C-alpha positions in Angstrom: 0.0 0.0 0.0 1.3 3.5 -0.9 0.4 6.8 0.8 -1.9 9.0 -1.3 -3.9 12.1 -0.6 -6.5 11.3 2.1 -4.6 8.2 3.4 -4.7 7.8 7.2 -1.2 7.1 8.3 0.9 6.5 11.4 4.5 7.5 11.5 7.5 7.1 13.8 9.8 10.2 13.7 12.7 11.9 15.2 12.9 15.7 14.7 16.3 17.4 14.8 17.6 20.8 13.8 20.6 21.4 11.5 23.0 21.7 14.4 21.9 18.1 15.5 19.7 19.2 18.4 16.9 16.7 18.9 13.6 18.6 19.3 11.1 15.8 19.5 10.6 12.0 18.9 8.0 9.4 19.3 10.3 6.4 18.9 9.3 3.8 21.3 5.9 5.4 21.8 2.6 5.6 20.0 2.6 6.4 16.2 1.7 9.9 15.2 -1.6 9.3 13.3 -3.1 11.8 10.9 -4.8 12.1 7.5 -2.4 13.0 4.7 -3.2 16.3 3.1 -5.6 17.5 5.8 -3.3 20.1 7.3 -2.8 18.3 10.6 1.0 18.4 10.2 3.4 20.9 8.6 3.1 21.1 4.8 6.7 20.3 4.1 6.6 16.9 5.8 3.1 16.2 4.6 3.9 16.4 0.9 7.1 14.4 1.3 5.2 11.4 2.6 3.2 11.0 -0.6 4.2 7.8 -2.4 5.9 6.2 0.6 5.1 2.6 1.5 4.6 0.7 4.7 7.8 0.2 6.7 9.7 2.6 4.4 11.9 5.1 6.1 13.6 8.3 4.9 15.0 11.6 6.0 13.0 14.7 5.1 14.5 18.3 5.3 11.8 21.0 5.7 12.7 24.6 5.0 11.2 27.2 7.4 8.7 28.3 4.7 7.2 24.8 4.6 7.5 24.3 8.4 6.7 26.9 11.1 7.4 29.9 8.9 10.1 32.6 8.9 10.7 34.7 12.0 8.2 37.6 11.8 9.9 40.8 13.0 6.5 42.1 13.9 5.9 39.2 16.3 7.7 40.9 19.2 6.0 42.8 21.9 7.2 44.9 24.8 5.6 44.5 28.3 6.3 45.9 31.7 8.7 43.6 33.6 6.3 43.4 36.5 3.7 41.6 34.3 6.1 38.5 34.1 6.5 36.0 36.9 9.7 36.6 38.8 11.2 33.3 37.7 10.7 34.2 34.0 12.4 37.6 34.1 15.5 36.6 32.1 16.2 36.1 28.3 15.3 32.6 27.0 12.6 31.9 29.6 9.2 30.8 28.3 5.9 32.0 29.6 2.3 31.2 28.6 -0.1 34.0 27.9 -3.7 34.4 26.7 -4.1 36.5 23.5 -6.9 38.9 22.7 -9.0 36.0 21.2 -8.6 34.0 24.5 -6.1 31.5 23.1 -3.1 30.4 25.2 0.2 30.9 23.4 3.8 30.3 24.4 6.1 33.3 24.4 9.8 33.6 25.0 11.6 36.4 26.8 13.9 37.9 24.1 15.5 40.6 26.2 15.2 42.7 29.4 15.9 46.4 29.3 15.2 48.5 32.4 11.6 47.9 33.5 10.5 46.3 30.3 10.8 42.8 28.7 10.6 42.1 24.9 8.6 38.9 24.2 8.9 36.8 21.1 5.5 35.6 19.9 7.0 33.5 17.0 6.6 29.7 17.1 9.8 28.4 18.8 10.7 26.6 15.5 10.1 29.6 13.2 13.0 30.3 10.9 14.5 26.8 11.5 15.2 24.0 8.9 13.6 20.9 10.3 15.1 17.4 9.7 12.7 14.5 10.2 13.8 10.9 10.2 10.4 9.2 9.5 9.3 5.6 9.2 5.8 4.6 8.0 4.1 2.3 10.5 0.5 2.3 9.3 -1.4 3.1 6.1 -5.2 3.0 5.9 
């Protein structure tokens, strides 16, 4: 059986960055199940799975434009430092916040200057080339 648009598939994967940093993996756990072409996973990985067969494995490189996008220079916001928890008041720390639509999103402290903090609203993997080592475990 070969993966085609609309196939329900299950994959095993290891996600790394170009510098070799492992970001995520489900090896040894449950398969990641989704319908191919439905937008449930990033587009760059989704399209590379078309034509693969059961038990086939390959490495897929996904450019930022096909992954989590480029870093948006408009996606930074400045807030008073006292609006952050004390343990999150240093660059690199992550905080959760509710946006204007009520959705919770993850933000990273970019820098601290005086009484203000600059927060990065971009996805943590924005601007990064993603490397997936995938194996097809299920095809329906």
